[in-house]
N, C-alpha and C positions, 0 to 999 in steps of 0.2 A: 753515641759516644764518638764514633768516627767522624760524623758530620760536624759535631761541636768542635772537635779537634782541628778539622780542616778550616772551619770558619775562624778559629782563633789564630791559626797560622797565617791565613790570608790577611786578617786585620793587623797582625803584627808587622807583616811585610809592608802593608800599605802605610801604616803609621811611620815606620822606619824610613821608607822612601820619601814620604811627604816632609819629614823633618830634615832630610839631607839633600833633597833635590833642589835645583835652581828653580825659582818661582816662575820661570818661563814655561815650565812643563804644564802647570795646572792653572795659571792665573786667569786665562781667558775662558775657562770651562764653566764658570759659575754665574755668568751674567751675559745677557745679550749685548753685543757691541752696539754702541750708538753710531748712527749715520746721520749726522746733523748737516742739513743742506741750507746754505744761505739763499734767501729769496728776497730780492730787494725791489722797492717800488719803481725805480727807473727802468727795470727790465721786465715789468709785469706783462707787457705785450709779447715778449719773446716766449713766455711759457705760462699760458693761462692756468690759474689755480685748478680748474676742472681737469686739466691734463696731467697734473703732477703725479708721478708714480709713487704713491704712498706704500706700495708693497715693499719698497726699499727704505724710504726715509723714516727714521724714528723721531727726529726732532726737526722742525722747520724754524730756522733762525730768520726772523722777518725784520727787515731793515727799511728805515731805521728811525729811531727817535734820537734827538741830540741834546746834550746838556748846555745850559747857559751858566755863566760864572756865578750868577745869583742863586743857583739851585733850582731854577725852573727848567722845564723841558719843552722842546719843540716836537710836535707830532705830525709833521708834514710828510714824512716818508718819501722825501724827494719827489713828491707829486704836488700837493699844496695843502694848506691847513684844513680845508674842507673835505676834499676827496681822498686825501691820504688816510685819515682815520676810518673813513667808510670802507676803503679797500682793505685796510688792516683788519677790521672786524670780520669782513667776509673771508679773509684768509684764515683767521683763527677758527671760525665756524667750520670751514671745510677741512681744516687740519684735524680738529677734534672728531668730526664725523668719520674721518678715515682711521681713527684710533691712534693718531700720533700726537706729540706734544708741540705746542706753539710757544716759541721763546722770542722775546723782543730783543733785537739787537740795539744796543745803546752806544752811540758815538761813531767810531770809524775815523778814517783819515781826515785830517783838517779840523778836528774838534778839540785839539789839545788844550787850548785856553779855557774852554768851557769846563772840561774835566777838572783842571787845576783849581778853579774858583769854586765849583760846585762841591767838590769833595773836601774842601778845606774845613777845619773845625768850625768856622763861623757859619758855614752854609750847609754842612753835611746833613743835619737832621731834616731840614726842609727839602733837600735833594732826595733823601730816602723816601720821605712822604710823597713827593711828586712822582718818583719812579714807580712806587707801588700803586699810586692812584691811576697812573697811566696804564699800568699793566692790568689792573682790575677793570678799568673802563673799556679797554679794548679786548678783554677776554683772553688774556695770555697766562701761561703757566710758569713763566720765569723770565730771567733777564740774562743777556749776554753782554758782559761789560768790556767793550772794545775801546780801551784807552790806548791811543797810539800817538807818540811813543810813550811807553811806560818807563820813565827814567828812574835812576836810583833815588833821586830826591823825592819822587812821587810815591815810592813804595809804602811808606807809613800811612799816608792818607788813603791810598787804594785799599790796603788791608783793612783799615778802620771802616771804610765804606762797606766793603764786603761783609765784614763782621756785623755791622749795624743792620744790613739787609737780612742776613741770616737770623739775627736775633729777633727781628720784627716778624719774619715769616720762616719758621724752621723748615717748612716743607717746600719752600720756593726752589725751583730749578735755577741754579746759578752756574754760569759758564764764563770762561774767559779765553780769548785767543791771544797767544803770545808769540813773540818774534822767534825766528830761526837763529841758530848759533853759528858764527864763523869759526871753522875748525882751527884757525890760527890763534884764536883767543879762547879756546875751550878748556884750558888747564885750570883756570880759577872758577870755582863754582859759586853759587849764590844761595845760601840757605833761605832767603826770603821766599823762594818758590816752594820750598817744602812747607813753609808756614802757611802758604795759601791753600795747600791741599785739603786740610780738614774743612775748609769753608766752601769749596767749590765741588760741584758734581762732575764737571768736565773742565779740564785744563788742556786746551788744544793748541798745538804748534801750527802757526801759519807757514807751513813748509812749502812755500811757493814764492815766485819772484826771487829765488835764491841765487841769481846770477845777473850780471850786468857788465857794461863796459866801464868798469871801475879800475882805478890805478892798481897795477900788479896782477890783474885777473886775466885769464884766458877766457875765450868763449866757453860757455858751460851751460848745463841744463837748468831749467827753471825749477825743477823739483826732483833732483837726482835722489834715488834711494840710498846709494852707496857711492864710493869712489872719490870722496873728498881728498884733495891734496893741496900743496902749497899755493898753486896758482888757480885752483878750482876748489876753494875751501868751504864747500857747503854740501850737505846731504841730510836726508831725513835721519839716517842712522846717527850721525854726529849730534844732531839736535836732541834726539831722544836720549842718547847717552848722557848728555849734559844735564838735562832736566831730571833724569833719574838720579844722577850723582848729587844734584842739588836738593834731593829729598822728595820729589813728586812720585807717589806710588804708581806702578804700572796701570792699575785699574782706573786711575783718575786721569791718565794721560792719553791724548789722541793726536793723530797726525793729520796734516792737511793735504788735500788733493785739489789741484786747479783744473777747472774745465775750460782752460784757455792755455795758449802757448806763448812762446817768446820768439819774435822775429829779429834776426841779426842780419846786418849787411857787412860785406867785405871780409867775412869768414865763411867757409863752406862746410864746416864740421866743428864739433867740440874740440877744445884744447888747442886753439889757435889764438895768437896775439893779433891785435889790430882791428877787431870788429867793433860794431856799435849796435845797440839795441834800438829799434825804431818802432816797435809795436808790441803790445802784450794784452793785458786785461781789456775786455770789451771788444777791442778791434780784432784781436786774434782769438776769438772764441773757438771752441772745438767745432761748432757748426760751420763757422767760416773757413776753418782749416780744411774740413772735409769737402766743402763745396767749392773752394776757390784756390787751394794750395796743394792738396794731396795729389800725388801721382806715385804709382807703384815703383817706378824707376828712381824716384827721389828718396824712397824710404830706406832707412837703415836702423839697426838695433844696436845700442850701446850696452854690451854685456857687463861692463864695469859699473856704469851708472844705473843700469836697469831701466833705461828710458829709450823710447823710440824718437827718431828725428828725421827731418827732411833736409837734403842738401843739394846744391847745384851751383856751378860756376856762373850760370846764367840766372839772373834774378827772376823770381816768380811770385805770382799773387799780387793783389792790390797794393800791399805794403812793400812790394819789391824786395823780397827776402832772398838771402843766399843760404841761410841756415835757420831752421825752425825746430825748436825743442818743445815737446808737448806730451801730455799723458794720453795713453791709449789703453786698450784692453789688456795688453801684455804688461805694461808698467803697473797698472792697477792690480793685476793678479800678483805681481811681485810684492807690492806694498801690502796687500792683504795677507799674503803668506808671512811676510816679516812681522806684521802686526800680531798675527796669531802666535808666532813663535815667541814674541816678546811679551805676550799677555797684555797688550795695550787695551785701553778702554774703548776706542773707536776711531772715527774719522770725521773731519769736517770737509765740506765741499764749497769752494768759492768759484762760481755760483752755479746752482743747478740749471738755471735758464740757459747758460752758455753751452751746455751740453745737449740741449734739446734740438732735434732736427726735424721740424714739421714736414719737410719735403719728403720724408721717407714714409713707408707704409706703417699703419698702426702696429704696435708691437716691436717696431724697429727704430723708434724715434729717440730713445734715451739709452744708447749703447753703453755710455760710460757709467750711468747710474746702475744699469743692470749688471755691469761688470763689478761694481762695488758690492752690490747685493750678493753676487756669487762668491766674491773673494773675501768679504769680511763677515 
């Protein structure tokens, strides 16, 4: 009798707490967060598939196939039309052997015209058929629909495309990377993104490249967690809040982490006017930062943005930087803790190859990926 009474009391307290608590308390406790790493053909030699740390990666986003306005697709993977598919099949096989999911990246920067034509009512059905045929032929589990930019006028066709894919393959893994939000324009939400949520497994914010030498901006971090202000109006926190208010559930929402930094000249720290960005993705990979830019006396920690950075009045590195913002183990730990508090679904990485440092001993070559595994 006493035991039954105790159990009843505990269940009552649990149900009462669950009904009144903010969903940040429990949201991340019922599913394993995704860690979706982008892996692209033009970087295949930087990080051979046999060396990928699949103890961390849950989904490998393999790029890329591209749309044509007619609804056909190109499968060159930025290699060529023969060797690209061969490489992609090898990647899918290795990913499955490691127990992870293989997802085809579709589109990317520079493919806007192809998306608009392919997703139009006239070509949508053939586009859906070609996407699924490519996925099956190459041995993949799903599609990552990378339509950039996704303008307001494009939203109906994008949603219709996603719904058609979901209807054709209910068990398809479907993900979408979306842009970050400028805090100065975050008051007006967009219910369209809430409408996307039931269709997609992952809705990921590309929370990188969130600063530049733009009118009215000061020097700022490429992927600040917090600290958005009038002249530095970007942060992971601001973007997550906007998508949540627009109707995306926490469990479907992920944040982005770049394995590269941003090089500025003519400013020596964040929050200064007058600088210019001269290098970022590919050129300023984490590997290149560690091998050619980092020095302990240049390193500082921004406790407001929760980001590390390098600064010097004397230009340094091949790109001749005065200020470098980049993610390191500490910033990733902060983002992981934030993601857990918010009950978010996971994270994407652009790109895992840029964080691989083959010059280091085995077990020490993927420090950022290991940091994500520990933090998320």
